[in-house]
C-alpha positions in Angstrom: 0.0 0.0 0.0 1.2 3.5 -0.7 -1.1 5.9 1.2 -1.0 9.7 0.7 -2.9 12.6 2.2 -3.8 15.2 -0.5 -3.9 18.7 1.0 -5.1 22.1 -0.1 -2.2 24.1 -1.5 -3.6 27.1 -3.2 -4.8 27.7 -6.7 -3.8 25.5 -9.6 -1.9 27.5 -12.3 0.0 26.5 -15.4 0.0 24.5 -18.6 0.0 20.7 -18.8 -0.3 18.0 -21.3 -2.0 14.8 -20.1 -0.9 11.3 -21.3 -2.3 9.8 -24.5 -5.8 8.5 -24.8 -6.0 5.0 -23.2 -8.6 3.7 -25.6 -6.7 4.8 -28.7 -3.4 3.6 -27.2 -4.8 0.0 -26.7 -6.2 -0.1 -30.2 -3.0 1.3 -31.8 -1.0 -1.6 -30.4 -3.6 -4.2 -31.3 -4.3 -3.1 -34.8 -0.6 -2.4 -35.5 0.1 -6.0 -34.5 -2.4 -7.2 -37.1 -1.1 -5.0 -40.0 1.7 -6.3 -42.1 4.7 -3.8 -41.7 5.6 -1.2 -39.2 3.1 1.0 -37.4 4.6 4.0 -35.6 2.8 5.5 -32.6 3.6 8.7 -30.8 1.9 10.0 -27.6 1.1 6.4 -26.5 -0.1 6.1 -22.9 2.7 4.2 -21.1 0.5 3.1 -18.2 0.3 -0.5 -16.9 -3.0 -1.2 -18.8 -1.5 -0.4 -22.2 1.7 -2.2 -21.3 -0.3 -5.3 -20.6 -1.8 -5.1 -24.2 1.7 -4.7 -25.6 3.0 -7.7 -23.7 0.1 -9.8 -24.9 0.6 -8.9 -28.6 4.3 -9.8 -28.2 3.3 -13.1 -26.8 1.2 -13.7 -29.9 4.0 -12.9 -32.4 4.1 -9.1 -33.0 7.2 -7.0 -32.4 6.3 -4.1 -30.1 9.2 -1.8 -29.0 9.5 1.5 -27.3 11.7 3.9 -29.3 11.4 7.0 -27.1 9.1 8.7 -24.6 5.6 7.9 -25.8 7.0 6.6 -29.1 6.5 3.0 -30.1 7.1 0.8 -33.1 4.9 -2.1 -33.9 5.8 -4.7 -36.5 2.7 -6.6 -37.3 2.2 -10.1 -38.5 -1.1 -9.9 -40.3 -4.8 -10.8 -39.6 -5.0 -14.5 -39.2 -1.4 -15.0 -38.2 -1.5 -14.7 -34.4 0.7 -17.3 -32.7 -0.2 -19.5 -29.8 0.9 -17.8 -26.6 3.2 -20.0 -24.5 2.2 -18.6 -21.2 -1.0 -17.1 -19.8 -1.8 -13.5 -20.9 -1.6 -11.4 -17.7 -4.1 -8.5 -18.1 -3.2 -6.9 -14.8 -6.1 -4.5 -14.0 -7.1 -3.9 -17.6 -10.7 -4.7 -18.5 -10.2 -3.1 -22.0 -7.2 -5.3 -22.7 -9.1 -8.4 -21.7 -12.3 -7.9 -23.6 -10.7 -6.6 -26.8 -8.0 -9.3 -26.9 -10.7 -12.0 -26.3 -12.3 -10.7 -29.5 -9.0 -10.9 -31.4 -8.2 -14.4 -30.2 -11.8 -15.6 -30.8 -11.4 -16.0 -34.6 -7.8 -17.3 -34.7 -6.9 -21.0 -34.4 -5.1 -20.6 -31.0 -5.9 -21.0 -27.4 -5.2 -18.3 -24.8 -5.5 -18.2 -21.0 -6.4 -14.8 -19.6 -5.5 -13.9 -16.0 -5.6 -10.7 -14.0 -5.3 -9.1 -10.6 -7.9 -9.4 -7.8 -9.9 -6.4 -9.0 -10.1 -7.5 -12.6 -10.9 -11.1 -11.6 -14.2 -9.8 -10.1 -15.3 -8.0 -13.3 -18.0 -9.6 -15.5 -16.8 -11.1 -18.8 -20.2 -12.8 -19.7 -21.2 -9.8 -21.9 -18.2 -10.6 -24.2 -18.4 -14.4 -23.8 -22.0 -14.5 -25.2 -21.3 -13.0 -28.7 -17.9 -14.6 -29.1 -19.4 -18.0 -28.2 -22.1 -17.4 -30.9 -19.2 -16.9 -33.4 -17.8 -20.3 -32.4 -15.2 -19.6 -29.8 -15.1 -22.0 -26.8 -14.6 -20.3 -23.5 -14.1 -21.8 -20.1 -14.5 -19.1 -17.5 -14.4 -19.0 -13.7 -17.7 -18.5 -12.0 -18.1 -16.1 -9.1 -20.6 -16.2 -6.2 -22.8 -13.9 -8.2 -22.6 -16.2 -11.2 -21.4 -15.2 -14.7 -18.0 -15.6 -16.3 -14.9 -14.2 -14.6 -11.1 -14.5 -15.0 -9.1 -16.7 -15.1 -10.6 -18.0 -18.3 -9.4 -20.1 -21.3 -10.5 -19.1 -24.8 -10.1 -21.5 -27.8 -10.6 -19.6 -31.0 -12.9 -20.7 -33.8 -11.4 -21.3 -37.2 -13.3 -20.4 -39.3 -15.4 -18.3 -37.0 -19.1 -17.6 -37.8 -20.2 -14.1 -38.8 -23.1 -12.9 -36.6 -25.4 -9.9 -36.3 -25.3 -8.9 -32.6 -27.5 -6.4 -30.9 -25.8 -4.9 -27.8 -27.9 -5.5 -24.7 -26.0 -2.8 -22.8 -24.1 0.2 -24.1 -20.5 -1.0 -24.2 -17.7 0.1 -26.5 -15.6 -2.9 -25.2 -18.2 -5.5 -26.3 -18.8 -3.7 -29.6 -15.0 -3.6 -30.2 -14.6 -7.3 -29.2 -17.1 -8.4 -31.8 -15.7 -6.2 -34.5 -12.1 -7.4 -33.8 -13.3 -11.0 -34.0 -15.0 -10.1 -37.3 -11.6 -9.1 -38.8 -10.6 -12.8 -39.3 -14.2 -14.1 -39.8 -15.3 -14.9 -43.4 -18.2 -12.8 -44.5 -19.8 -9.8 -42.8 -20.1 -9.3 -39.0 -22.7 -6.8 -37.8 -23.0 -5.0 -34.5 -26.3 -3.2 -33.7 -25.7 -0.4 -31.2 -29.0 1.2 -29.9 -27.1 3.7 -27.7 -23.9 5.2 -29.3 -20.6 4.6 -27.4 -17.1 5.7 -28.0 -16.3 5.1 -31.7 -12.5 4.8 -31.7 -12.6 1.2 -33.0 -14.7 2.2 -36.0 -12.4 5.2 -36.8 -9.2 3.2 -36.4 -10.3 0.1 -38.2 -11.2 2.2 -41.2 -7.9 4.0 -40.9 -6.0 0.7 -41.0 -7.9 -0.3 -44.2 -10.7 -2.6 -42.9 -14.0 -2.6 -44.9 -16.2 -1.1 -42.2 -19.5 0.7 -42.7 -21.7 2.6 -40.2 -25.3 3.4 -40.8 -27.7 5.2 -38.4 -31.4 4.5 -38.2 -34.0 7.2 -37.7 -34.2 6.3 -34.0 -30.4 6.8 -33.6 -29.5 3.1 -33.6 -26.1 2.5 -35.3 -25.6 -0.5 -37.5 -21.9 -1.3 -37.9 -20.7 -3.9 -40.4 -17.2 -5.2 -41.0 -16.0 -7.6 -43.8 -13.7 -10.3 -42.6 -10.4 -11.8 -43.8 -9.2 -8.2 -43.8 -5.7 -7.0 -44.8 -4.7 -4.1 -42.6 -2.1 -1.6 -43.6 0.4 -0.1 -41.1 -0.2 3.5 -40.0 1.5 6.4 -38.3 -0.6 7.4 -35.3 -0.4 10.4 -33.1 -2.5 9.7 -29.9 -4.4 12.7 -28.6 -4.5 13.5 -24.9 -7.0 11.3 -22.9 -10.1 13.3 -21.9 -10.6 10.9 -19.0 -7.3 11.9 -17.6 -7.9 15.6 -18.4 -11.2 15.4 -16.5 -9.4 15.4 -13.1 -7.6 18.6 -13.8 -10.6 20.2 -15.4 -12.6 19.6 -12.2 -9.7 20.6 -9.9 -9.3 23.9 -11.7 -13.0 24.6 -11.6 -13.4 24.0 -7.9 -10.2 25.4 -6.4 -10.6 29.2 -6.1 -8.2 31.3 -8.1 -7.2 28.5 -10.5 -6.5 28.8 -14.2 -5.0 25.9 -16.2 -4.4 25.3 -19.9 -4.6 21.6 -20.8 -3.1 21.0 -24.2 -4.0 18.5 -26.9 -7.2 16.9 -25.4 -9.2 14.5 -27.5 -12.7 16.1 -28.0 -14.4 13.2 -29.8 -18.1 13.7 -29.2 -18.5 10.1 -28.0 -16.0 10.9 -25.2 -16.5 14.5 -24.2 -19.7 14.3 -22.1 -17.9 15.5 -19.0 -17.1 18.9 -20.6 -20.8 19.2 -21.6 -22.1 18.5 -18.1 -19.5 20.7 -16.4 -20.5 23.6 -18.7 -24.1 23.0 -17.8 -23.1 23.4 -14.2 -21.5 26.8 -15.0 -17.9 25.7 -15.6 -15.6 28.0 -17.6 -14.0 25.7 -20.2 -12.8 27.3 -23.4 -11.7 25.2 -26.5 -8.7 26.8 -28.1 -7.0 25.9 -31.4 -9.5 23.1 -32.3 -8.0 20.8 -34.9 -7.9 17.2 -36.1 -5.1 14.8 -35.2 -5.1 11.3 -36.7 -8.8 11.5 -37.5 -9.7 12.6 -34.0 -10.9 16.1 -33.0 -8.5 17.8 -30.5 -8.4 21.1 -28.7 -6.5 22.9 -25.9 -8.8 23.5 -23.0 -8.5 26.7 -20.9 -10.2 26.1 -17.5 -10.9 28.8 -14.9 -12.3 28.5 -11.4 -16.1 28.9 -11.6 -19.0 28.7 -9.2 -20.8 25.5 -10.1 -24.6 24.7 -9.8 -26.1 21.3 -9.3 -27.8 19.7 -12.3 -29.8 16.6 -13.2 -27.6 14.6 -15.5 -29.4 13.2 -18.6 -28.7 9.5 -18.6 -28.4 9.7 -22.4 -25.0 11.2 -22.0 -23.7 8.4 -19.7 -21.8 6.4 -22.4 -19.8 9.5 -23.4 -18.5 10.1 -19.9 -18.9 6.7 -18.1 -15.3 6.8 -16.7 -15.5 10.4 -15.6 -18.4 10.1 -13.0 -16.1 9.7 -10.0 -14.6 13.1 -10.5 -18.0 14.6 -11.6 -19.3 13.5 -8.2 -16.5 15.6 -6.6 -17.6 18.6 -8.6 -21.2 18.0 -7.5 -20.1 17.9 -3.9 -18.7 21.4 -4.2 -21.5 22.9 -6.3 -24.5 25.0 -5.2 -27.6 22.9 -4.8 -28.4 19.3 -5.8 -26.9 17.1 -8.5 -28.9 13.9 -9.5 -27.4 11.1 -11.6 -29.3 8.0 -12.9 -28.7 5.3 -15.4 -25.2 4.4 -13.9 -25.6 0.7 -13.2 -22.5 0.1 -15.3 -20.4 1.9 -12.6 -21.1 -1.0 -10.3 -19.0 -3.4 -12.4 -16.0 -1.2 -13.1 -12.6 -1.7 -11.3 -14.8 -1.2 -8.2 -18.4 -0.5 -7.5 -17.9 3.1 -8.2 -21.3 4.2 -6.9 -20.9 2.6 -3.5 -17.2 3.4 -3.2 -17.5 7.1 -4.1 -20.6 7.5 -1.9 -18.5 6.2 1.1 -15.4 8.2 0.2 -17.2 11.5 -0.3 -19.2 11.0 2.8 -16.0 10.5 4.8 -14.7 13.8 3.3 -17.7 15.6 4.5 -20.0 15.6 1.5 -23.8 15.0 1.6 -24.4 11.9 -0.6 -27.3 9.6 -1.1 -26.7 6.3 -3.0 -29.6 5.0 -5.1 -29.8 1.8 -7.2 -28.5 3.5 -10.4 -26.8 6.7 -9.3 -25.9 9.2 -6.6 -27.8 12.3 -5.3 -25.4 14.9 -4.0 -26.1 18.1 -2.2 -23.2 20.5 -2.7 -21.4 22.8 -0.3 -22.1 25.9 -2.5 -18.4 26.3 -3.2 -17.2 26.0 0.3 -14.3 23.5 0.8 -15.2 20.0 1.9 -14.3 19.3 5.5 -11.9 16.4 4.7 -9.7 15.2 7.5 -11.5 11.9 8.3 -9.6 9.7 10.7 -9.7 6.7 8.3 -8.2 6.9 4.8 -10.7 6.5 2.0 -10.7 3.0 0.5 -10.0 3.0 -3.2 -10.5 -0.7 -3.8 -7.6 -0.9 -6.3 -9.4 1.6 -8.5 -7.3 4.3 -10.2 -10.1 6.7 -10.9 -11.3 6.6 -7.2 -7.8 7.5 -6.1 -7.5 10.4 -8.5 -11.0 11.7 -7.8 -10.4 11.7 -4.1 -7.0 13.5 -4.7 -9.0 16.3 -6.3 -11.4 16.2 -3.3 -8.4 16.5 -1.0 -7.0 19.7 -2.6 -10.5 21.2 -2.5 -10.9 20.5 1.3 -10.0 22.2 4.5 -8.0 19.4 6.1 -7.0 17.2 3.2 -8.2 13.7 2.3 -6.0 10.6 2.8 -6.2 8.0 0.0 -5.3 4.5 1.2 -3.3 3.5 -1.9 -2.0 5.5 -4.8 -0.4 2.7 -6.6 -3.4 1.9 -8.9 -3.0 5.3 -10.4 -0.2 3.9 -12.5 -2.6 1.8 -14.5 -3.7 4.8 -16.5 -1.8 8.0 -15.4 1.6 7.3 -13.9 2.5 11.0 -13.8 -0.7 12.2 -12.2 0.7 13.1 -8.8 3.7 14.9 -10.1 1.5 16.9 -12.5 -0.9 17.8 -9.8 1.9 18.8 -7.4 3.4 21.0 -10.2 0.2 23.0 -10.7 -0.3 23.5 -7.0 3.3 24.4 -6.2 
C-alpha cells in the first residue's frame, strides 16, 4: 500500500499535457500488430494497462518496441497470423485489454489463457463471452458467487469463426469492439447493432487501417456497424491525442479550487467521449476550447479552464456512455456545487474496477459531502463552493481503483483538512505522472 494525504495548496496554475488516450493507445498496439509492416505511434499512454496489451501482442507474435518517450514501433504479422501464446496472458487491472483481446483471439486458431489481478478477476466477462461463443469460440471461465464468467478463463478460438449480427444488450464500447475485432478474421460480414452510441475509436481506427467497415444510423439513432472479414490491414502512423478521461481530473480541480487557471493541451474532443465537458459547462464551468483541430482522424483542442461557481444539475442518462469513466470526478464537482446534482442510469459503474457508486458515496461522505446512494446513481447536495471538511480519521478506501484514487485526490485539494487515500499505486494503470503533474500545478 502507498497511502497519501492530498492537502489544499492554493490555486492551480500552469500549462499541462495529459498522457495519450488510453482507448486509442490500446487499439494502436492491437491493430498495428495485425497490420503487415511497421506502425509508428507517438503519444502512447505508457500506463500499466496499455503495457499489458503490448505484452500480450508480443506473446502472440508481434514485435512491439519502445523507441522513445511515448514513441513506439509495432511490426505486425497480419490478420489470421496470431501465434499460440506459450504462457497465460496477464491482463493486470485492464478490462479493456481483456475484452478486446478476447475478441482478437476468438477468430484465430489458437488457445489463450487470460488472467488478471484481484480487482479484474471480479469483473464480468459474460457480456463478451456471449457473442464470441455465438461466433464459435469455446470459453471456459471461472464462475463467481454472483454467477457469470470471470477471470481466469481459457479461450479457444474458432477457425473459421461464424459471422453474426449482434445487438448490444448494454451500451459497451468494449463489447462492440470485441465483436468487430473478432470479425476481422471471420469470413463474410459481421454486424454490431448499437442502440445507444458509445465511443467510436474502434470504428475510426479500423477504417484508418484499411478494414472494410461501414456505419449506418437508423431514424431512432441506432447505429448498424458492419465489417467484412479476412481483412488486410495496412500499417499506420498514429499520433495519440490526450486522454479526456485523464484531463477530467484537472478540469474539475481547476473549476473547484478558487483562483485556479489551467491550460490543458492536446485533449481529445471526440463527441463520444467529451460528455464530462458538456455537463460541467451545464453546471457553469468555464471551459474554453482553443485551437480546435484534427489529429489522426480525432478532434482535438487545448482547454483553458478557470475557477467557476458550479450549480447542481440533473444529468441526462443519455450522456452516460460519453463520460462513463468520468463520473467519480464529476461527483467531486457536484459535492462542491451550489444545490443538488442527481445522476441516474449508472448501473455500469457497479461493475468497473470497483463498485464506483458505493465506493464514491462512502469516500465523499468521509470527506464531509452529503451523498445519497440509489440503485443506479448518486444524489449529491453540494457545499455551494465552500471547501469539503476532509480530514476523516480513516483513509478513504480506493479498492484498487485508479479513478477513485485520483477523484479523491481532487477532493483533497478542495478540502480544508485534506483527504487521505489508502493506496495511490493503482493510479499507474492509467496515469503514472498524475501526482507529479498535480503537485506541479499546486506548487
